[in-house]
DSSP file (Angstrom, degrees, kcal/mol; ACC not computed):
  #  RESIDUE AA STRUCTURE BP1 BP2  ACC     N-H-->O    O-->H-N    N-H-->O    O-->H-N    TCO  KAPPA ALPHA  PHI   PSI    X-CA   Y-CA   Z-CA
    1    1 A Y     >        0   0    0      0, 0.0     4,-1.9     0, 0.0     5,-0.1   0.000 360.0 360.0 360.0 -42.9  151.2    6.6  -12.2
    2    2 A R  H  >  +     0   0    0      1,-0.2     4,-2.3     2,-0.2     5,-0.1   0.871 360.0  54.2 -63.2 -40.1  152.0    8.7   -9.3
    3    3 A D  H  > S+     0   0    0      1,-0.2     4,-2.1     2,-0.2    -1,-0.2   0.914 107.8  50.6 -61.4 -43.5  155.4    7.1   -8.7
    4    4 A D  H  > S+     0   0    0      1,-0.2     4,-1.9     2,-0.2    -1,-0.2   0.893 108.2  53.4 -60.8 -40.9  156.4    7.8  -12.3
    5    5 A D  H  X S+     0   0    0     -4,-1.9     4,-0.7     1,-0.2    -1,-0.2   0.935 108.7  48.9 -59.3 -47.8  155.3   11.5  -11.9
    6    6 A D  H  < S+     0   0    0     -4,-2.3     3,-0.5     1,-0.2    -2,-0.2   0.864 108.6  54.0 -66.4 -34.1  157.5   11.8   -8.8
    7    7 A I  H  < S+     0   0    0     -4,-2.1    -1,-0.2     1,-0.2    -2,-0.2   0.939 111.0  45.7 -62.7 -45.0  160.5   10.3  -10.7
    8    8 A N  H  < S+     0   0    0     -4,-1.9     2,-0.9    -5,-0.1    -1,-0.2   0.510  87.6  99.8 -78.4  -8.4  160.2   12.8  -13.5
    9    9 A D     X  -     0   0    0     -4,-0.7     4,-1.2    -3,-0.5     5,-0.1  -0.739  49.5-176.8 -88.7 106.4  159.8   15.7  -11.2
   10   10 A V  H  > S+     0   0    0     -2,-0.9     4,-1.5     2,-0.2    -1,-0.2   0.854  78.9  57.7 -73.3 -36.9  163.2   17.3  -11.2
   11   11 A A  H  4>S+     0   0    0      1,-0.2     5,-2.5     2,-0.2     4,-0.4   0.926 108.9  44.3 -60.5 -46.5  162.2   20.0   -8.5
   12   12 A S  H >45S+     0   0    0      1,-0.2     3,-0.7     3,-0.2    -1,-0.2   0.820 110.8  55.7 -75.3 -28.5  161.1   17.4   -6.0
   13   13 A M  H 3<5S+     0   0    0     -4,-1.2    -1,-0.2     1,-0.2    -2,-0.2   0.777 107.0  49.5 -67.5 -27.1  164.3   15.3   -6.7
   14   14 A A  T 3<5S-     0   0    0     -4,-1.5    -1,-0.2    -3,-0.2    -2,-0.2   0.508 120.2-113.6 -91.4  -3.8  166.5   18.3   -5.9
   15   15 A G  T < 5 +     0   0    0     -3,-0.7     2,-0.4    -4,-0.4    -3,-0.2   0.809  67.4 145.5  78.0  31.2  164.4   18.8   -2.6
   16   16 A V      < -     0   0    0     -5,-2.5     2,-0.7    -6,-0.2    -1,-0.3  -0.855  41.0-150.8 -98.8 132.0  162.9   22.2   -3.8
   17   17 A N     >  -     0   0    0     -2,-0.4     4,-2.5     1,-0.1     5,-0.2  -0.913   4.4-159.8-105.2 108.5  159.4   23.0   -2.7
   18   18 A L  H  > S+     0   0    0     -2,-0.7     4,-2.3     1,-0.2     5,-0.2   0.787  88.9  55.6 -61.1 -31.3  157.9   25.2   -5.5
   19   19 A N  H  > S+     0   0    0      2,-0.2     4,-2.1     1,-0.2    -1,-0.2   0.946 110.2  45.3 -64.5 -49.1  155.1   26.5   -3.2
   20   20 A E  H  > S+     0   0    0      1,-0.2     4,-2.4     2,-0.2    -2,-0.2   0.901 113.3  50.7 -62.0 -40.5  157.7   27.8   -0.7
   21   21 A E  H  X S+     0   0    0     -4,-2.5     4,-2.5     1,-0.2     5,-0.2   0.949 110.1  47.9 -65.5 -49.2  159.9   29.2   -3.3
   22   22 A S  H  X S+     0   0    0     -4,-2.3     4,-1.9     1,-0.2    -1,-0.2   0.873 111.3  51.3 -57.9 -39.3  157.1   31.1   -5.0
   23   23 A A  H  X S+     0   0    0     -4,-2.1     4,-2.0     2,-0.2    -1,-0.2   0.908 111.1  49.4 -60.1 -45.7  156.0   32.5   -1.6
   24   24 A R  H  X S+     0   0    0     -4,-2.4     4,-2.4     1,-0.2     5,-0.2   0.907 110.1  49.5 -60.1 -41.9  159.5   33.6   -0.8
   25   25 A I  H  X S+     0   0    0     -4,-2.5     4,-2.3     1,-0.2    -1,-0.2   0.877 112.2  47.4 -69.0 -38.3  159.9   35.3   -4.1
   26   26 A M  H  < S+     0   0    0     -4,-1.9    -1,-0.2    -5,-0.2    -2,-0.2   0.861 111.1  52.3 -71.3 -33.5  156.6   37.1   -3.7
   27   27 A A  H  < S+     0   0    0     -4,-2.0     3,-0.4     2,-0.1    -2,-0.2   0.914 119.5  33.8 -69.3 -44.8  157.5   38.2   -0.1
   28   28 A T  H  < S+     0   0    0     -4,-2.4     3,-0.3     1,-0.2    -2,-0.2   0.916 129.2  31.2 -73.6 -46.0  161.0   39.7   -1.2
   29   29 A N  S >X S+     0   0    0     -4,-2.3     4,-0.9    -5,-0.2     3,-0.8  -0.224  74.1 126.1-112.0  37.6  160.3   41.0   -4.6
   30   30 A S  T 34 S+     0   0    0     -3,-0.4     3,-0.3     1,-0.3    -1,-0.2   0.818  72.9  58.6 -70.5 -28.8  156.7   42.0   -4.3
   31   31 A D  T 34 S+     0   0    0     -3,-0.3    -1,-0.3     1,-0.2    -2,-0.1   0.756 107.1  47.7 -72.0 -19.4  157.4   45.5   -5.4
   32   32 A L  T X4 S+     0   0    0     -3,-0.8     3,-1.6    -6,-0.1     2,-0.3   0.595  83.5 108.5 -93.9 -14.7  158.9   44.2   -8.8
   33   33 A V  T 3< S+     0   0    0     -4,-0.9     3,-0.1    -3,-0.3    -7,-0.0  -0.553  89.0  13.5 -60.8 121.0  156.0   41.9   -9.5
   34   34 A G  T 3  S+     0   0    0      1,-0.4    -1,-0.3    -2,-0.3     2,-0.2   0.315  99.4 118.7  88.3  -4.2  154.0   43.3  -12.4
   35   35 A T    <   -     0   0    0     -3,-1.6     2,-0.5     2,-0.0    -1,-0.4  -0.638  59.4-133.9 -93.2 153.7  156.7   45.9  -13.4
   36   36 A Q        -     0   0    0     -2,-0.2     2,-0.5    -3,-0.1    -3,-0.0  -0.919  15.3-161.8-109.5 133.9  158.3   45.7  -16.8
   37   37 A I        -     0   0    0     -2,-0.5     2,-0.4     2,-0.0    -2,-0.0  -0.948   4.3-160.7-115.0 130.1  162.0   46.0  -17.2
   38   38 A Q        -     0   0    0     -2,-0.5     4,-0.1     1,-0.1    -2,-0.0  -0.924  13.9-157.5-114.5 140.7  163.6   46.9  -20.5
   39   39 A S  S    S+     0   0    0     -2,-0.4     2,-0.3     2,-0.1    -1,-0.1   0.645  77.7  42.0 -90.6 -15.7  167.2   46.3  -21.4
   40   40 A C  S    S-     0   0    0      1,-0.0     2,-0.1     3,-0.0    -2,-0.0  -0.884  96.3 -85.8-131.6 164.2  167.3   49.0  -24.2
   41   41 A K        -     0   0    0     -2,-0.3     2,-1.1     1,-0.1    -2,-0.1  -0.358  45.0-116.6 -68.1 140.9  166.1   52.5  -24.6
   42   42 A D        -     0   0    0     -4,-0.1    -1,-0.1    -2,-0.1    -4,-0.0  -0.710  40.8-177.3 -85.6 101.6  162.5   52.7  -26.0
   43   43 A E        -     0   0    0     -2,-1.1     2,-0.1    34,-0.0    -3,-0.0  -0.877  25.8-119.0-105.0 132.6  162.9   54.3  -29.4
   44   44 A P        -     0   0    0      0, 0.0     4,-0.1     0, 0.0    29,-0.1  -0.386   9.4-144.4 -71.0 145.8  159.9   55.1  -31.5
   45   45 A F  S    S+     0   0    0     28,-0.2     2,-0.2    -2,-0.1    32,-0.1   0.890  85.9  50.6 -75.3 -41.0  159.7   53.5  -35.0
   46   46 A L  S    S-     0   0    0     26,-0.2     2,-0.3    27,-0.1    30,-0.1  -0.561 106.8 -88.4 -89.4 156.6  158.1   56.5  -36.7
   47   47 A A     >  -     0   0    0     -2,-0.2     4,-1.6     1,-0.1     5,-0.2  -0.537  39.5-147.2 -59.8 122.6  159.5   60.2  -36.5
   48   48 A A  H  > S+     0   0    0     -2,-0.3     4,-3.1     2,-0.2     5,-0.2   0.941  86.5  51.2 -66.1 -49.3  157.8   61.5  -33.3
   49   49 A I  H  > S+     0   0    0      1,-0.2     4,-2.5     2,-0.2     5,-0.2   0.949 113.0  42.4 -65.8 -50.1  157.3   65.3  -34.3
   50   50 A P  H  > S+     0   0    0      0, 0.0     4,-2.3     0, 0.0    -1,-0.2   0.893 116.8  49.6 -66.3 -36.0  155.6   64.8  -37.7
   51   51 A L  H  X S+     0   0    0     -4,-1.6     4,-2.7     2,-0.2    -2,-0.2   0.902 109.6  50.9 -64.3 -39.8  153.5   62.0  -36.3
   52   52 A H  H  X S+     0   0    0     -4,-3.1     4,-2.4     2,-0.2    -1,-0.2   0.926 110.5  49.5 -59.8 -44.9  152.5   64.2  -33.4
   53   53 A K  H  X S+     0   0    0     -4,-2.5     4,-2.4    -5,-0.2    -2,-0.2   0.935 112.7  48.2 -57.4 -47.1  151.5   67.0  -35.8
   54   54 A R  H  X S+     0   0    0     -4,-2.3     4,-1.9     1,-0.2    -2,-0.2   0.919 111.3  48.2 -59.9 -47.6  149.5   64.6  -37.8
   55   55 A I  H  X S+     0   0    0     -4,-2.7     4,-2.7     1,-0.2    -1,-0.2   0.876 111.0  51.7 -57.0 -43.3  147.7   63.2  -34.8
   56   56 A L  H  X S+     0   0    0     -4,-2.4     4,-2.4     2,-0.2    -2,-0.2   0.891 107.9  52.9 -59.2 -46.2  147.0   66.7  -33.6
   57   57 A E  H  X S+     0   0    0     -4,-2.4     4,-0.8     1,-0.2    -1,-0.2   0.904 113.5  42.7 -58.0 -46.5  145.5   67.7  -36.9
   58   58 A M  H >X S+     0   0    0     -4,-1.9     3,-0.6     1,-0.2     4,-0.6   0.895 113.1  53.0 -69.8 -41.2  143.2   64.6  -36.8
   59   59 A A  H >X>S+     0   0    0     -4,-2.7     5,-2.7     1,-0.2     3,-1.1   0.873 102.3  58.2 -62.4 -42.1  142.3   65.2  -33.2
   60   60 A K  H 3<5S+     0   0    0     -4,-2.4     3,-0.3     1,-0.3    -1,-0.2   0.745  99.6  58.3 -61.2 -25.6  141.3   68.8  -33.8
   61   61 A K  H <<5S+     0   0    0     -4,-0.8    -1,-0.3    -3,-0.6    -2,-0.2   0.708 109.8  44.6 -75.0 -22.1  138.7   67.7  -36.3
   62   62 A L  H <<5S-     0   0    0     -3,-1.1    -2,-0.2    -4,-0.6    -1,-0.2   0.452 124.6-100.8 -99.7  -2.5  137.2   65.6  -33.6
   63   63 A G  T  <5S+     0   0    0     -4,-0.5     2,-0.5    -3,-0.3    -3,-0.2   0.554  77.4 133.4  98.9   4.8  137.3   68.2  -30.9
   64   64 A I      < -     0   0    0     -5,-2.7    -1,-0.3     1,-0.1    -2,-0.2  -0.820  29.4-177.5 -98.0 131.7  140.3   67.0  -29.0
   65   65 A T        +     0   0    0     -2,-0.5     2,-0.4     1,-0.2    -1,-0.1   0.762  63.0  45.1-101.2 -30.8  142.9   69.7  -28.2
   66   66 A D        -     0   0    0     -7,-0.1    -1,-0.2    -6,-0.0     0, 0.0  -0.971  53.1-175.6-126.7 133.0  145.7   67.8  -26.5
   67   67 A V        -     0   0    0     -2,-0.4   -11,-0.1    -3,-0.1     5,-0.0  -0.990  24.6-132.8-121.2 122.0  147.4   64.5  -27.3
   68   68 A P    >>  -     0   0    0      0, 0.0     4,-1.0     0, 0.0     3,-0.9  -0.320  20.3-116.9 -74.5 161.0  150.0   63.1  -24.9
   69   69 A A  H 3> S+     0   0    0      1,-0.2     4,-1.9     2,-0.2     5,-0.1   0.737 110.9  70.1 -65.9 -20.4  153.3   61.9  -26.1
   70   70 A E  H 3> S+     0   0    0      1,-0.2     4,-3.0     2,-0.2    -1,-0.2   0.843  95.6  54.2 -60.0 -40.6  152.4   58.4  -24.9
   71   71 A V  H <> S+     0   0    0     -3,-0.9     4,-2.7     2,-0.2    -1,-0.2   0.887 106.3  50.2 -63.6 -38.7  149.9   58.2  -27.7
   72   72 A V  H  X S+     0   0    0     -4,-1.0     4,-2.8     2,-0.2    -2,-0.2   0.940 113.5  46.5 -62.1 -47.9  152.5   59.0  -30.3
   73   73 A T  H  X S+     0   0    0     -4,-1.9     4,-2.5     2,-0.2   -28,-0.2   0.928 112.0  50.4 -58.1 -49.0  154.8   56.3  -28.9
   74   74 A F  H  X S+     0   0    0     -4,-3.0     4,-2.5     2,-0.2    -2,-0.2   0.909 112.0  46.6 -59.0 -45.8  151.9   53.8  -28.7
   75   75 A I  H  X S+     0   0    0     -4,-2.7     4,-2.7     2,-0.2    -1,-0.2   0.946 111.2  53.1 -62.9 -45.9  150.9   54.5  -32.4
   76   76 A S  H  X S+     0   0    0     -4,-2.8     4,-2.1     1,-0.2    -2,-0.2   0.898 112.1  44.5 -57.0 -44.3  154.5   54.3  -33.4
   77   77 A H  H  X S+     0   0    0     -4,-2.5     4,-2.9     2,-0.2    -1,-0.2   0.900 111.7  52.3 -66.0 -42.7  154.9   50.9  -31.7
   78   78 A A  H  X S+     0   0    0     -4,-2.5     4,-2.7     1,-0.2    -2,-0.2   0.907 108.7  50.0 -64.7 -41.8  151.8   49.6  -33.1
   79   79 A T  H  X S+     0   0    0     -4,-2.7     4,-2.7     2,-0.2    -1,-0.2   0.901 110.9  50.7 -56.1 -45.6  152.7   50.5  -36.6
   80   80 A Q  H  X S+     0   0    0     -4,-2.1     4,-2.6    -5,-0.2    -2,-0.2   0.909 111.6  47.3 -59.9 -44.6  156.0   48.8  -36.2
   81   81 A N  H  X S+     0   0    0     -4,-2.9     4,-2.1     2,-0.2    -2,-0.2   0.898 112.8  47.5 -63.3 -39.7  154.3   45.7  -34.9
   82   82 A R  H  X S+     0   0    0     -4,-2.7     4,-2.5     2,-0.2     5,-0.2   0.945 112.3  50.1 -70.5 -43.7  151.7   45.6  -37.7
   83   83 A L  H  X S+     0   0    0     -4,-2.7     4,-2.7     1,-0.2     5,-0.2   0.938 109.8  53.0 -55.7 -48.3  154.5   46.2  -40.3
   84   84 A R  H  X S+     0   0    0     -4,-2.6     4,-2.3     1,-0.2    -1,-0.2   0.914 110.0  46.1 -55.2 -48.9  156.4   43.4  -38.8
   85   85 A T  H  X S+     0   0    0     -4,-2.1     4,-2.1     2,-0.2    -1,-0.2   0.884 112.5  50.4 -65.5 -38.8  153.5   40.9  -38.9
   86   86 A V  H  X S+     0   0    0     -4,-2.5     4,-2.9     2,-0.2    -2,-0.2   0.932 110.4  49.3 -67.2 -40.6  152.7   41.9  -42.5
   87   87 A I  H  X S+     0   0    0     -4,-2.7     4,-2.4    -5,-0.2    -2,-0.2   0.894 110.7  50.4 -60.7 -42.9  156.3   41.4  -43.6
   88   88 A E  H  X S+     0   0    0     -4,-2.3     4,-2.0    -5,-0.2    -1,-0.2   0.881 111.2  48.4 -66.0 -36.2  156.4   38.0  -41.9
   89   89 A K  H  X S+     0   0    0     -4,-2.1     4,-2.3     2,-0.2    -2,-0.2   0.936 111.3  50.1 -67.8 -45.9  153.2   36.9  -43.6
   90   90 A V  H  X S+     0   0    0     -4,-2.9     4,-2.3     1,-0.2     5,-0.2   0.886 110.4  52.2 -58.1 -38.6  154.6   38.2  -47.0
   91   91 A T  H  X S+     0   0    0     -4,-2.4     4,-2.1     1,-0.2    -1,-0.2   0.952 108.3  49.3 -61.3 -46.3  157.7   36.1  -46.3
   92   92 A V  H  X S+     0   0    0     -4,-2.0     4,-2.2     1,-0.2    -2,-0.2   0.900 111.5  49.3 -60.7 -42.4  155.8   33.0  -45.6
   93   93 A I  H  X S+     0   0    0     -4,-2.3     4,-2.2     1,-0.2    -1,-0.2   0.862 109.6  50.4 -69.6 -32.2  153.8   33.4  -48.8
   94   94 A T  H  X S+     0   0    0     -4,-2.3     4,-1.4     2,-0.2    -1,-0.2   0.863 109.7  51.5 -71.4 -32.4  156.9   33.9  -50.9
   95   95 A Q  H  X S+     0   0    0     -4,-2.1     4,-0.9    -5,-0.2    -2,-0.2   0.910 110.7  49.2 -65.4 -42.3  158.4   30.8  -49.4
   96   96 A H  H >< S+     0   0    0     -4,-2.2     3,-0.8     1,-0.2    -2,-0.2   0.922 109.7  50.6 -66.9 -45.8  155.2   28.9  -50.3
   97   97 A R  H 3< S+     0   0    0     -4,-2.2    -1,-0.2     1,-0.2    -2,-0.2   0.813 107.5  53.7 -66.9 -25.5  155.2   30.1  -53.8
   98   98 A M  H 3< S+     0   0    0     -4,-1.4    -1,-0.2    -3,-0.1    -2,-0.2   0.711  88.1  98.9 -78.3 -20.2  158.9   29.1  -54.4
   99   99 A E    <<  -     0   0    0     -4,-0.9     2,-0.5    -3,-0.8    -3,-0.0  -0.470  65.7-149.3 -70.7 137.3  158.1   25.5  -53.2
  100  100 A S        -     0   0    0     -2,-0.1     3,-0.1     1,-0.1    -2,-0.1  -0.943  17.6-178.1-109.4 130.2  157.6   23.1  -56.1
  101  101 A Y        +     0   0    0     -2,-0.5     3,-0.3     1,-0.1     6,-0.2   0.242  57.5 101.0-106.9   9.3  155.2   20.2  -55.5
  102  102 A K  S    S+     0   0    0      1,-0.2    -1,-0.1     6,-0.0     7,-0.1   0.901  90.4  35.6 -63.2 -43.9  155.8   18.6  -59.0
  103  103 A D  S    S+     0   0    0     -3,-0.1     2,-0.4     3,-0.0    -1,-0.2   0.511  89.4 108.4 -94.8  -0.1  158.1   15.9  -57.7
  104  104 A D    >   -     0   0    0     -3,-0.3     3,-0.9     1,-0.1    -3,-0.0  -0.606  60.3-149.3 -72.3 125.7  156.5   15.3  -54.3
  105  105 A E  T 3  S+     0   0    0     -2,-0.4    -1,-0.1     1,-0.2    -4,-0.0   0.576  91.5  65.0 -71.6 -12.2  154.8   11.9  -54.3
  106  106 A W  T 3  S+     0   0    0     -5,-0.0     2,-0.4     2,-0.0    -1,-0.2   0.655  95.0  66.8 -84.1 -16.2  152.2   13.0  -51.9
  107  107 A Y    <   -     0   0    0     -3,-0.9     2,-0.4    -6,-0.2     0, 0.0  -0.850  63.3-166.7-106.3 137.7  150.7   15.5  -54.3
  108  108 A E        -     0   0    0     -2,-0.4     2,-0.4     0, 0.0    -3,-0.0  -0.969  29.5-109.5-121.1 144.7  149.0   14.6  -57.5
  109  109 A Q        -     0   0    0     -2,-0.4     3,-0.1     1,-0.2    -7,-0.0  -0.567  28.8-175.5 -76.1 126.4  148.1   17.1  -60.2
  110  110 A A        +     0   0    0     -2,-0.4     2,-0.4     1,-0.3    -1,-0.2   0.903  69.5   8.1 -85.6 -49.6  144.4   17.7  -60.4
  111  111 A T        -     0   0    0      4,-0.0     2,-0.6     5,-0.0    -1,-0.3  -0.976  55.5-152.9-135.0 148.3  144.3   19.9  -63.4
  112  112 A D     >  -     0   0    0     -2,-0.4     4,-1.9     1,-0.1     5,-0.1  -0.893  13.7-176.7-119.9  99.6  146.9   21.0  -66.1
  113  113 A V  H  > S+     0   0    0     -2,-0.6     4,-2.1     1,-0.2     5,-0.2   0.825  79.6  55.4 -70.1 -35.4  145.6   24.4  -67.3
  114  114 A R  H  > S+     0   0    0      2,-0.2     4,-2.1     1,-0.2    -1,-0.2   0.936 108.7  46.2 -67.3 -42.1  148.4   24.7  -70.0
  115  115 A S  H  > S+     0   0    0      1,-0.2     4,-2.2     2,-0.2    -2,-0.2   0.906 112.1  52.3 -63.0 -42.7  147.6   21.4  -71.6
  116  116 A Q  H  X S+     0   0    0     -4,-1.9     4,-2.0     1,-0.2    -1,-0.2   0.899 109.4  49.3 -59.9 -37.9  143.9   22.4  -71.6
  117  117 A L  H  X S+     0   0    0     -4,-2.1     4,-2.7     2,-0.2    -2,-0.2   0.886 111.5  48.9 -68.2 -40.9  144.7   25.7  -73.3
  118  118 A K  H  X S+     0   0    0     -4,-2.1     4,-1.6     2,-0.2    -1,-0.2   0.867 110.0  51.2 -69.0 -33.1  146.8   24.0  -76.0
  119  119 A F  H  X S+     0   0    0     -4,-2.2     4,-2.7     2,-0.2    -2,-0.2   0.936 111.2  47.7 -70.9 -42.3  144.0   21.5  -76.6
  120  120 A F  H  X S+     0   0    0     -4,-2.0     4,-2.5     1,-0.2     5,-0.2   0.923 111.4  51.7 -58.7 -49.7  141.4   24.4  -77.0
  121  121 A E  H  X S+     0   0    0     -4,-2.7     4,-2.0     2,-0.2    -1,-0.2   0.870 109.7  48.9 -56.1 -37.4  143.8   26.2  -79.3
  122  122 A Q  H  X S+     0   0    0     -4,-1.6     4,-3.1     2,-0.2     5,-0.2   0.946 109.7  51.3 -70.5 -49.3  144.2   23.1  -81.4
  123  123 A L  H  X S+     0   0    0     -4,-2.7     4,-2.3     1,-0.2    -2,-0.2   0.895 110.5  51.2 -57.2 -38.5  140.3   22.7  -81.5
  124  124 A E  H  X S+     0   0    0     -4,-2.5     4,-2.3     2,-0.2    -1,-0.2   0.880 110.6  47.0 -65.2 -38.6  140.1   26.4  -82.7
  125  125 A R  H  X S+     0   0    0     -4,-2.0     4,-2.4    -5,-0.2    -2,-0.2   0.908 112.0  49.6 -70.0 -41.7  142.6   25.9  -85.4
  126  126 A L  H  X S+     0   0    0     -4,-3.1     4,-2.3     2,-0.2    -2,-0.2   0.921 112.1  49.6 -60.1 -44.4  140.9   22.6  -86.6
  127  127 A E  H  X S+     0   0    0     -4,-2.3     4,-2.5    -5,-0.2     5,-0.2   0.931 112.0  48.6 -59.1 -48.8  137.5   24.5  -86.6
  128  128 A K  H  X S+     0   0    0     -4,-2.3     4,-2.5     1,-0.2    -1,-0.2   0.912 111.8  48.1 -62.6 -42.0  139.0   27.3  -88.6
  129  129 A Q  H  X S+     0   0    0     -4,-2.4     4,-1.9     1,-0.2    -1,-0.2   0.890 110.5  52.0 -62.9 -40.5  140.6   25.0  -91.1
  130  130 A R  H  X S+     0   0    0     -4,-2.3     4,-1.7     2,-0.2    -2,-0.2   0.883 111.9  46.8 -63.8 -39.4  137.3   23.1  -91.5
  131  131 A K  H  X S+     0   0    0     -4,-2.5     4,-2.5     1,-0.2    -2,-0.2   0.901 110.5  51.6 -70.4 -38.3  135.5   26.3  -92.2
  132  132 A D  H  X S+     0   0    0     -4,-2.5     4,-1.7    -5,-0.2    -1,-0.2   0.846 109.5  49.6 -61.2 -33.8  138.1   27.5  -94.6
  133  133 A E  H  X S+     0   0    0     -4,-1.9     4,-2.6     2,-0.2    -1,-0.2   0.838 110.4  51.7 -74.5 -34.8  137.9   24.2  -96.5
  134  134 A Q  H  X S+     0   0    0     -4,-1.7     4,-2.5     2,-0.2    -2,-0.2   0.942 108.4  50.0 -64.1 -46.1  134.1   24.6  -96.6
  135  135 A E  H  X S+     0   0    0     -4,-2.5     4,-1.9     2,-0.2    -2,-0.2   0.856 111.0  50.7 -64.6 -34.9  134.3   28.1  -98.0
  136  136 A R  H  X S+     0   0    0     -4,-1.7     4,-3.1     2,-0.2    -1,-0.2   0.932 109.6  49.4 -62.3 -47.1  136.7   26.9 -100.7
  137  137 A E  H  X S+     0   0    0     -4,-2.6     4,-2.4     1,-0.2    -2,-0.2   0.875 111.3  48.7 -58.5 -39.6  134.5   24.1 -101.7
  138  138 A I  H  X S+     0   0    0     -4,-2.5     4,-2.0     2,-0.2    -1,-0.2   0.859 113.1  48.2 -68.1 -34.9  131.5   26.5 -101.9
  139  139 A L  H  X S+     0   0    0     -4,-1.9     4,-2.4     2,-0.2    -2,-0.2   0.918 111.8  49.5 -66.2 -45.1  133.6   28.8 -103.9
  140  140 A L  H  X S+     0   0    0     -4,-3.1     4,-1.8     2,-0.2    -2,-0.2   0.882 111.8  48.6 -62.8 -43.4  134.8   26.0 -106.2
  141  141 A K  H  < S+     0   0    0     -4,-2.4    -1,-0.2    -5,-0.2    -2,-0.2   0.890 112.5  49.0 -60.0 -42.6  131.2   24.8 -106.7
  142  142 A A  H  < S+     0   0    0     -4,-2.0    -2,-0.2     1,-0.2    -1,-0.2   0.861 109.4  50.9 -66.1 -37.4  130.1   28.3 -107.4
  143  143 A A  H  <        0   0    0     -4,-2.4    -1,-0.2     1,-0.3    -2,-0.2   0.829 360.0 360.0 -70.6 -32.3  132.9   28.8 -109.9
  144  144 A K     <        0   0    0     -4,-1.8    -1,-0.3    -5,-0.1    -2,-0.2   0.464 360.0 360.0 -72.5 360.0  132.0   25.5 -111.8
């Protein structure tokens, strides 16, 4: 089993020692480890000024006088992330609703509500006809 593992290990086939490489990377770029690099400008999702005013109003009610700009940015990003996840979930739901399982052989229909409703409507009509006929018979008997 160990021989198969060595054959499938591309790094060892190329003569690269991963432990040495990671130690070398940590030694040369130790100041970059743990830092976040962004390729584009960080733009807030919501309008910063009205959001900041709204946050300050809410904070004053709780006795907080100063709210940093980072809080506004954080709330804006959190709102964007939450909105994205909600829209993704709604998209999945709409895709599921559009799928039709009528023709799928792996699914069988457990209940057919439409046919059940039609059956009950027919029963109601028959019951009403029966009651009407009984009333007619009673009226005919009373008239005779």
